[in-house]
Structure formats: C-alpha cells, structure tokens
C-alpha positions as CSV (number, residue, x, y, z in Angstrom):
1,X,-4.1,9.0,2.9
2,X,-4.9,8.1,6.4
3,X,-3.1,6.3,9.2
4,X,-3.1,2.5,8.7
5,X,-2.5,0.2,11.7
6,X,-0.1,-2.6,10.9
7,X,-1.9,-5.9,11.1
8,X,-0.3,-8.8,13.1
9,X,1.8,-11.2,11.0
10,X,-0.2,-14.2,9.9
11,X,0.6,-17.5,11.7
12,X,1.7,-19.2,8.5
13,X,3.6,-16.3,7.0
14,X,7.0,-17.6,8.1
15,X,6.3,-21.0,6.4
16,X,4.7,-19.6,3.3
17,X,6.9,-16.5,2.6
18,X,9.8,-15.8,4.8
19,X,11.5,-19.2,4.9
20,X,11.2,-20.0,1.2
21,X,12.4,-16.4,0.5
22,X,15.4,-16.6,2.7
23,X,16.4,-20.0,1.1
24,X,16.1,-18.5,-2.3
25,X,18.4,-15.6,-1.3
26,X,20.9,-18.1,0.0
27,X,20.8,-20.0,-3.3
28,X,21.2,-16.9,-5.4
29,X,24.5,-16.1,-3.7
30,X,25.7,-19.7,-3.9
31,X,25.5,-20.6,-0.2
32,X,26.2,-24.3,0.4
33,X,25.2,-26.7,1.8
34,X,21.5,-26.2,2.0
35,X,18.7,-28.6,3.0
36,X,17.3,-30.4,0.0
37,X,14.1,-29.2,-1.5
38,X,12.0,-30.2,-4.5
39,X,13.0,-28.8,-7.9
40,X,16.3,-27.7,-9.3
41,X,18.5,-25.4,-7.2
42,X,18.6,-21.8,-8.3
43,X,21.8,-20.7,-10.0
44,X,24.2,-18.3,-8.2
45,X,23.8,-14.8,-9.7
46,X,25.6,-12.6,-7.1
47,X,28.5,-12.6,-4.7
48,X,26.6,-10.7,-2.0
49,X,23.0,-10.6,-1.0
50,X,22.8,-6.8,-1.5
51,X,23.9,-7.3,-5.1
52,X,20.9,-9.5,-6.1
53,X,18.9,-7.6,-8.7
54,X,15.4,-6.8,-7.5
55,X,13.8,-8.6,-10.5
56,X,15.6,-11.9,-9.4
57,X,13.9,-12.2,-6.0
58,X,11.2,-15.0,-6.4
59,X,7.8,-13.4,-5.7
60,X,6.9,-15.4,-2.6
61,X,5.3,-12.2,-1.2
62,X,2.3,-12.8,-3.5
63,X,1.4,-15.7,-1.2
64,X,0.6,-13.0,1.4
65,X,-2.0,-11.2,-0.7
66,X,-5.0,-13.1,0.5
67,X,-4.0,-12.5,4.1
68,X,-3.4,-8.8,3.4
69,X,-6.8,-8.4,1.8
70,X,-8.5,-9.7,4.9
71,X,-6.2,-7.9,7.4
72,X,-6.6,-4.5,5.7
73,X,-10.2,-4.8,4.5
74,X,-9.2,-4.6,0.8
75,X,-8.3,-0.9,1.3
76,X,-5.4,0.4,-0.8
77,X,-2.9,1.9,1.7
78,X,-2.2,4.8,-0.6
79,X,-5.4,5.6,-2.5
80,X,-7.5,4.7,0.6
81,X,-10.3,3.1,-1.5
82,X,-11.6,-0.5,-1.8
83,X,-9.9,-2.8,-4.2
84,X,-12.8,-4.5,-5.9
85,X,-12.7,-8.3,-6.3
86,X,-12.2,-9.4,-9.9
87,X,-11.9,-5.9,-11.4
88,X,-9.4,-4.6,-8.9
89,X,-5.8,-5.8,-8.9
90,X,-4.3,-6.0,-5.4
91,X,-0.5,-6.1,-5.0
92,X,2.1,-6.2,-2.3
93,X,4.1,-3.0,-2.2
94,X,7.5,-3.2,-0.5
95,X,7.6,0.0,1.5
96,X,11.3,-0.1,1.5
97,X,12.1,-1.2,-2.1
98,X,13.5,-4.7,-3.0
99,X,16.3,-3.0,-4.9
100,X,17.6,-1.3,-1.7
101,X,16.8,-3.4,1.3
102,X,17.2,-7.2,0.6
103,X,16.7,-8.0,4.3
104,X,13.0,-6.9,4.1
105,X,12.0,-8.5,0.8
106,X,10.2,-11.3,2.7
107,X,9.1,-9.5,5.8
108,X,5.4,-8.9,6.6
109,X,6.2,-5.6,8.3
110,X,7.5,-4.1,5.0
111,X,4.4,-5.0,3.0
112,X,1.6,-2.5,2.2
113,X,-1.5,-3.5,0.4
114,X,-1.7,-1.4,-2.8
115,X,-3.7,-1.3,-6.0
116,X,-1.4,-2.1,-8.9
117,X,-1.6,1.3,-10.5
118,X,-0.3,3.2,-7.5
119,X,2.2,0.5,-6.7
120,X,3.7,1.0,-10.2
121,X,3.7,4.8,-9.8
122,X,5.5,4.5,-6.5
123,X,8.4,2.6,-7.9
124,X,11.7,2.4,-6.0
125,X,11.7,5.6,-4.0
126,X,12.2,6.2,-0.3
127,X,10.5,9.5,0.2
128,X,6.9,8.4,-0.1
129,X,5.1,8.7,3.3
130,X,4.5,5.4,5.0
131,X,0.8,4.8,5.7
132,X,1.8,3.2,9.0
133,X,3.4,6.5,10.0
134,X,1.0,9.0,8.5
135,X,-1.0,10.9,11.1
136,X,-4.7,11.7,10.7
137,X,-5.2,15.2,9.3
138,X,-2.0,15.4,7.3
139,X,-3.9,15.0,4.0
140,X,-7.1,16.9,3.2
141,X,-9.7,16.6,0.5
142,X,-10.7,19.7,-1.6
143,X,-14.4,19.1,-2.5
144,X,-14.5,21.2,-5.6
145,X,-12.0,19.4,-7.7
146,X,-11.6,16.5,-5.4
147,X,-7.8,17.0,-5.1
148,X,-5.7,16.0,-2.1
149,X,-3.7,18.7,-0.4
150,X,-1.5,19.1,2.6
151,X,-3.1,20.5,5.8
152,X,-2.2,24.2,6.0
153,X,-1.3,23.9,9.6
154,X,1.5,21.3,9.1
155,X,5.1,22.0,9.8
156,X,6.9,22.9,6.5
157,X,9.0,19.7,6.5
158,X,5.8,17.5,6.9
159,X,3.9,19.5,4.4
160,X,6.7,19.0,1.9
161,X,6.6,15.2,2.4
162,X,2.8,15.2,1.9
163,X,3.1,17.1,-1.3
164,X,6.0,14.9,-2.6
165,X,3.9,11.9,-1.8
166,X,0.9,13.2,-3.6
167,X,3.0,14.0,-6.7
168,X,5.0,10.8,-6.7
169,X,1.9,8.6,-6.3
170,X,-0.1,10.8,-8.8
171,X,-2.9,10.9,-6.3
172,X,-4.3,14.0,-8.1
173,X,-4.4,12.5,-11.5
174,X,-7.8,12.8,-13.2
175,X,-8.7,9.1,-12.6
176,X,-8.0,9.4,-8.9
177,X,-10.0,12.7,-8.6
178,X,-12.9,11.1,-10.6
179,X,-13.0,8.2,-8.2
180,X,-13.2,10.4,-5.2
181,X,-16.0,12.5,-6.9
182,X,-17.8,9.3,-7.7
183,X,-17.9,8.0,-4.2
184,X,-18.9,11.4,-2.8
185,X,-21.7,11.8,-5.3
186,X,-22.9,8.3,-4.6
187,X,-23.1,9.2,-1.0
188,X,-24.7,12.7,-1.4
189,X,-27.4,11.4,-3.7
190,X,-28.3,8.6,-1.2
191,X,-27.3,5.7,-3.5
192,X,-24.9,4.4,-0.8
193,X,-25.0,4.7,3.0
194,X,-22.4,6.4,5.2
195,X,-21.5,2.9,6.5
196,X,-20.9,1.7,2.9
197,X,-18.8,4.8,2.2
198,X,-16.7,4.2,5.3
199,X,-16.1,0.6,4.2
200,X,-15.2,1.6,0.6
201,X,-13.5,5.0,0.9
202,X,-12.7,5.7,4.6
203,X,-10.6,8.8,3.9
204,X,-13.5,10.4,2.0
205,X,-16.0,9.5,4.8
206,X,-13.6,11.1,7.3
207,X,-13.2,14.2,5.3
208,X,-16.9,14.7,4.6
209,X,-17.5,14.5,8.4
210,X,-14.7,16.9,9.1
211,X,-16.0,19.4,6.6
212,X,-19.6,19.2,7.7
213,X,-20.7,17.6,4.4
214,X,-22.6,14.6,5.7
215,X,-26.2,14.1,4.9
216,X,-28.4,15.2,7.8
217,X,-29.4,11.7,8.7
218,X,-25.7,10.9,9.4
219,X,-24.8,13.9,11.5
C-alpha cells in the first residue's frame, strides 16, 4: 500500500448518491412526511438509524464507481494495482463499515476504490489501515517472494498495524504475490516501460526505484 490522496467530491455526488441515500434511511426508520418520489415507499424496518442492518441500505454508492475509477486512475487502494476494464471488478469499499457507521454510508469521503476480492476480505473491520492515512515507506516489497512487509524502522504500534492490515487483506496470498511478480518480470524483461509500470502498479514501481532495481535506461 501507498498513500492515496482523497479526490474531490464529484459535483453531482450529492444528487446521485447522498440525497437518495439519506431519503432511503429516513424511509427505513419510518420518518414521515417525506417529499413524494417515484415508486413505492420503503417499508419501515428499524426504530433507529443505527439499527438498520447493513444489507438493507440501498446500494446508491455504486453510482459513484465511474467517478472513482476516473478520480483514482483505476488503482485499487489496497492492492495498489490497476483494475482492468471488463476482467477486473471495481467496488466501493466503505472504509468505516456500513454496519457500524450509518452516517457515512452515503459519503464520498468514506469511499475507497477496491477490487472486489480485497473488499470481500476486508469485511467489517476497523483496524485495517486507511490508504488516505498510510505514509510512504510503511509497506515494503520483498523481491524474492514478492511479499509485503512492514518497514523495519517503524514504531512498534505502526508496524503492528501494517502487519495486521497485510494479514486481514490477505495481501501476501499467492495470487497477490504472483501478480506482483508478474508486473516486476514484465518490466525487467522490457515488455512494459517504467511509465506503464507506474500507471499499472505504482507501489511496485516505487519499490523497484527505492531498491535500485530499475533498468539502466530508467535510472
């Protein structure tokens, strides 16, 4: 993982996501009266907003995916690799889970672009490091087995969070290691340029430069 800068909220996000979402929440707790809208009103399912089951929130956040793909260059915030069109599956991860923080279910600032596999592995936990808060150099790449590890110079509490994040997101599973090896080999053999590597796997590009493993033409 590397630091990700939060992109500005899209101009139409409030109309497309936030306002429909907040109205849905109001309906799910039986608030009345509400302005009329097309379709049947949602049935009341909870007395309080915080008691709405996570699965019952309408998925208006999916309307933000196209904006997120553009804003974040199709890079998964956790794997730090390009989410391919057609074959990749981009998803909206709620950094603070829907099951715990209803106030942020329809908030752009709580969304992280994630490939579906890592999003599933993350689940409803609070201890995974936020890509918006990760600092450059916290995660390092070991170039023999292509595993991630915590920087040896980190404070113990930060190192523990890095390792818990790697474990929870399964970032050292074989398929993740194989993908890092693939990108590295494609670059080392000259099949892709350094610019292409940066656009597809920026963490790997950064680590190859840090470790002095760039091709001579790119140094």
